[in-house]
C-alpha positions in Angstrom: 157.3 77.9 237.4 159.6 74.9 237.6 162.1 76.3 235.2 162.0 79.7 236.8 162.7 78.2 240.3 165.5 76.1 238.9 167.0 79.0 237.0 167.0 81.2 240.1 168.6 78.4 242.2 171.4 77.8 239.6 172.0 81.6 239.2 172.3 81.8 243.0 175.0 79.2 242.8 177.0 81.4 240.5 176.0 79.8 237.2 175.2 82.3 234.4 172.3 80.2 233.0 170.1 81.9 230.4 166.4 81.5 229.5 164.1 82.7 226.8 160.5 81.6 226.2 161.0 81.1 222.5 164.1 78.9 223.0 162.0 76.8 225.4 158.8 76.5 223.4 160.3 76.2 219.9 163.6 74.5 220.4 163.2 72.5 223.7 166.0 74.4 225.3 164.9 74.9 228.9 168.0 77.0 229.5 171.6 77.3 228.4 175.1 78.4 229.5 177.6 79.1 226.8 177.2 76.4 224.2 175.6 73.9 226.6 171.9 73.5 226.3 170.0 71.9 229.2 166.7 70.0 228.4 164.7 69.2 231.5 162.0 66.6 231.6 159.8 64.9 234.1 159.9 61.1 233.3 156.5 60.2 231.8 156.1 57.4 229.2 153.2 59.2 227.5 155.1 62.5 227.0 158.9 62.1 227.6 161.0 59.4 229.1 164.7 59.6 228.4 166.4 61.3 225.4 164.4 59.8 222.5 161.3 58.2 224.1 157.9 59.9 224.1 156.3 62.5 221.9 158.5 65.5 222.8 161.2 65.9 220.2 164.7 66.1 221.5 166.5 69.5 221.4 169.3 68.0 219.2 166.8 67.9 216.4 166.8 71.7 216.2 170.6 72.2 216.6 172.1 69.7 214.2 174.7 71.3 212.1 174.9 74.5 214.2 178.3 76.3 213.9 179.7 76.5 216.5 178.1 73.3 217.7 175.9 73.0 220.8 176.1 70.3 223.4 172.7 69.2 224.7 172.3 67.5 228.1 169.0 65.9 229.2 168.2 66.1 232.9 165.3 64.3 234.5 163.5 66.0 237.4 162.0 63.7 239.9 158.3 63.4 240.1 156.9 64.5 243.5 153.4 63.2 243.4 149.9 64.2 242.5 148.7 67.6 243.8 152.1 69.1 244.4 154.1 71.7 242.5 157.0 69.8 241.0 160.1 71.8 241.9 163.5 70.3 241.7 164.9 69.0 245.0 168.2 70.4 246.4 169.8 67.1 245.5 168.6 67.4 241.9 169.9 70.9 241.6 173.3 69.9 243.0 173.5 67.0 240.4 172.5 69.4 237.6 175.2 71.9 238.7 177.8 69.1 238.5 176.5 68.1 235.1 176.7 71.7 233.8 180.3 72.1 235.1 181.3 68.8 233.4 179.7 70.0 230.1 181.1 73.5 230.0 
């Protein structure tokens, strides 16, 4: 649900971001645009906290040596508290849009 909401928000801003369930599940690519892969995470020390901390392997592990190369950016989505659907805030979406523009 989170990824779908974020995907819709970014596409509404004119970004041609793409998603596929296999890319998400197997390669940790939440979505991509061109050769830029975006990996989202909700900071949690037991699962994922930063690029290399936690038990979730980073997306780079799956794309090393790709030709042409991919650039992977990691983007934390703020936690919004127990019992709430954790959707990205408007501020987070704006920061992610800037990050995507800088990376493409």
